[in-house]
N, C-alpha and C positions, 0 to 999 in steps of 0.2 A: 596817184602821185606821178608827176612828170619826171622823165629821166633827168639826171644831173647833167650839167653842161660839160662839154668837152668829151674826152676819151679816158677810159680806164686802161692802163697798161699793166698787165699782170706778168711780172718778170719771173720766168723759170720755175714755175710751180710744178716741178718734175720729180719723178720717183728717185732719181739720183741724189736729190737734196732732202727727200723726206724719209728715205729708208734708214732706220737707225743703225744698220750695219754698213752703210756707205761711208767711205772716208770723207765725203763731202756733206754729211748730214748736218742739217740745221736743227738744233734741239727743240725749238719752239714752232717747228713746221706745222704740226697738228693744230696748234692754237690759232694760227693765222688763217687756216683754210675756211672756217665758218665766216670769218670777217670778209675774206675775199669773195665768198659766195654772195654775201649781202651786198657788197659793193657792185659786183657784176650785175646783180638784179637791178640795182639802182641806176646803172648806166645803160641798161637795155641793150640795144644793138651796137653801141659804141664801146666795144670791149676788144682788146687785142691781148692774146696770150703769146708770150715769147718762149722759145725753147733754145737752150744751149745744147750744142752737139759738138763732138770732136771733128776736126777736119780729117779728110781722107789721108792726107800726108802733112803733118805739122811742118812749118817752116819758121825760120828766124828763132826768136826767143821761145816760141811754142815747143820747139824740139826739146829743150831742157825741161819745160813744164811737164810735158807728157812722159819724160823719163822719170820724173818724180811721181806722176799719177798714171801709170800705164793701164790701170784697170779701166780708165775712161776712154781709151782708144777703141771705141766701138762704132759700128755704122749708125747713122742717124735713126734708123728704124729699130734699133735695139731697145728692148723694154726698159732698160736703164734710163733712157731719155724720154719715156712716155710722160705726158701730162697727167697729173693726178686728178684733175677735174675735167669733166667732159666740156670741151669748149662750145658745144652746140653750134650756133650760127656765127660765133665770134671768129675773128680772123686769128690765124696762128702764124707768127713770124719766127723762122728758125735761123740761127746764126752760129758761127763758130767762134764768136767773140764774147767776152764778158758783157760789154756794153752793147745794148741793142739799138741805141740811137744811131741813125744813119739814114740814107736815102729811102730804104724800105719802110721804116717806121714813120719817118717824116712824111712820106707819100700817103700814108694812111691817116695820120692824125693832123696833118697840116700845121696850122699855127696854134693848135691846142685850144684851150688849156688841156694839160695832161695830168691825170691823177695816177700815181704809181703805188703799187703794192707788190709784194713778192719776196723772193730770196735770191741770194743771200744779201742782206742789207749792206754788208761790208765788202761786197764784191760786185755782183751783177747789177744790183739796184743802184748803188752809187755810181757805177760805171755807165749807167743809162741816164740817170738824173742829171748829172753835171754837164755832159755834152748837150743835152736837150736845153737846159737852162742857158748854156753858153750860146746856143743858136737863137736865143730870144723867145723860146717857148715858155709860157707860164707853167710851172711844175708844182704840183701839190703831192707831198709824200705822206701816205697814211702810215704813220710810224707803228701802230699796233697791228697793222696788216702786213708787216714785214718781219722777217726773222733773220738773224745773223748767225754766223758760225759759232758765236758765243754771245751771251748777254752783253759782256763788256765791248766786244767788237761791234755789235749792233748799236750800242749807245755811242760809241766813237763815231761811227758812220753817220748816225742821225745828227750828232753835234756838228760834224763837218758839213753836211748838207744844209743845216740851219745857218751856217755862216754865209750862205749865198742868198739870204733874204735881201730884197723881196723877190728875187728871181725864183727862189724855191721857198715854198710855204710848207711848214710841218703841221699836220693835223692828226686826228684820231678818227676811227670809224664812227664813234658816237657823235663827235662834233660835226662831222661831214653829213651824216645821214639824219641826225636829229636836230641839227642846228639850222 
């Protein structure tokens, strides 16, 4: 089978979001991991994993944010921020922002298309998808390969991203891989 066109961006599939004891846990994290693995295999060498890390010194609105979540003020190499999947030869993009769209990711994926999976749907995923779409990159969100902070928040974020059609297309793992 030939690799799927474009790039797969796996947003923040990290221990901090998968650990059930973490304040940032996404309850369906374990359910999306096998789907992400299937997607990564289908995209071959065109996969980018992103990592959220805390800044060395928060500034601006981030100061109040980290006052609310001080547990997260850890160095980038802390196990808290480890990816839960071995990225293998895939590229890894690390950022101190929720959204990963910017010059670094754009420099890797070019004009796309981009397929997005990961966590949390209602934070880092939507913050990555909407700026990419706004930049004119065709974006496809694999809704069942994303997990939100809650099921309701996931559904709200998916609904919001769906409002950006045709810039953003919503799909499922089966529809993408079997269709």
